[in-house]
Residue, then its C-alpha position, 0 to 999 in steps of 0.5 A: m528141435a528135441a523130441e517131446l518126451v512122452r512120460g508114463a507117470p501121469i498115465a500110470t497115476r490115472i490107472r492106479e486111481q482106477v484100481a483104487e476105486a475098483l478095490q473100494r467098490a469090490a471090497v476084495v484084496p487081490c492076491l498075485a503069485n509071482v513064479v520065478v525060476g532062477a533069478d539074477g540081480a536085475s530080475l530080483a530088483y524087478l520082483d521087489a518093485i512089483d511087491r512094493a507096487c502091490a503093497k502100495a496099491g493095497l494088493q497082496s503078492r506072493r513069491v514062488a522062487l524055484p532054483a534055476g535047475a528046477a525040472q519041468a515037472v517041478v515048475e508045472q506042479a508049482l503052477a498047478a498048485l497056484a491054479e487050484d489055490r482059491a486065495v490066489h487070484a492072479i499068476l505071473l510067470q516070469f520070463p525068460l525061463p532057463r534053457g531046457l524048460d518048455a515055456a509054452a507048456l508052462a504057460a498052459r498051466v496058468p488058468a485063463g482067469k488067473d492070466v494077468d500078462g497074456v501068456t496063455r494061448a487063450s489070451l493071445g488068441a483073444v488079442l489076435a481076434s480083437e476081443r478087447r476085453q481080454v487080457a493083453p500082455c502088460t507091456a504091449a498094453a502099455v504101449a497101446e495105452l501110451l499111444l491112446s493118451d494123446p490124440r497126436l500119438a493116435p495110430d489110426g491110419r498111420e504107418v507103424c513099424i515094430v522092431g521085435r517079434s516076441l510074444v510079450v510085445g511085438r506080435p501081440l502089439a502088431a495085432m492090437l495096433a492093426a485091430p479095428g477101433p480106438g487105438g488101432n487101424a494102423t498099417v503095421t510092419l513087424c521087423h526082427s533080427k532077420t529083416r533085411e534093410l531094417a532102416a528102410h522100414t523104420r524110416r518110412a514109419e510115422i510110429v516106431v516101437v522098438a522092443a528088440g532087446a538090443r541097446g541103442l539099436l535105433k539110431p538117428d539116421m533110421v528115423r523119419p523126422g517128426a516120428i513118434v518113437i516108443d522105446v520098450g528096451t531096458h538095459p541096466v547101465q551105470g550112469p553119472a549118478g549111479p545105476t540106471l537104465a538105457g533103452d533100445v533107442e540111441p539118445a541122439v534120436a531125440e534130435v530127430a523124432g517128434f515124440l519119444t518115450p524116455v528110459p527110464g520113465g516111459v513105458g515101464p511105469v505104465t506096464n507096472a500100473i497095467l499089471l495092477r489093473h489086471v490083477t485087480a480085474a482078475a479078483a473083481p471082474g467088471y469093476l475096471p475098463p479093459s486095458w485096450 
C-alpha cells in the first residue's frame, strides 16, 4: 500500500487562525524585517512568498537587501539598526550567507526578543534546555508540529533517525524530539555526511526525518516498512506542468513507508505559518501558544 500523505495545509490553517485571533486581541500590527545578503532566483521567490504571507495575515514586512559582496561590518550595521528600530518587532536573517561572512557573529546581532527563527545562541540554548516557550527554528518547529498533529505520528518512545545536522533543522530538532513532555521522549539518532552505513540507521528507525539538502537521498531500501518519513528537502525542478519542488526522499519511498510528507505541500506550509506565529508573538507576547 502507498503511504498515507501527511499534508501541511490543515495544520498551517490552524496556526494562521491562531495568529488572526491574537492580532485581534492584541490590536498590534507586527513588522518583520527580512535581511538578505545576495540572492538567487529561488531565494527571491521565497522572500516574495514571505511578503505575500505576511500581507495576507495582516503583518507588515520589510526587506533589507544587501549585495552578495557586502562586508561583514556592513551587514552587522544593518542588523544593529534594525535591532534599535522600535517599529521592527522581528528580524529574519536569511541563510545561507555568502562565503566570507561570519554567520555566528551576524546571528549574535539579532536581539533575542526579535529572533523569530531560533538563530541566536540564547534561542538555541533554550531549545537544548527544553524551555518550550522559547523560539525554536521554524523548520524544526514545523516538523515537531506535524508529528504532534496526529497520535499515530507521535514520537513518544519511538526510535527517530534525523539525517542532517544543521543548526536550523537537525541539531535543534534532535533536542526537541528527545526532550521530556508532549512531542518528545523519542530515542534520537542524528546522522550526517560522515555517518557510516547510513541505511542501517534509517532502516532501524520508526520515524525518519530527512533534512540533508540532497535530492533523493533516502531510497526505498533504506526505510523500514510502515515507517513515518518526514521530508524537509526542497529542490527546484521542472515538472510536467512547470517548475515545482522535489525533496530529499525518493518518490518510490511512498511504496514502503506508512506515512510521508509530500514535497511540495508537507513541511513547507507549516514552516511559513510558524514564522507568522513567531513574528506575532514577538510583537504581542502572551497571546499565542508556544511552537513546541
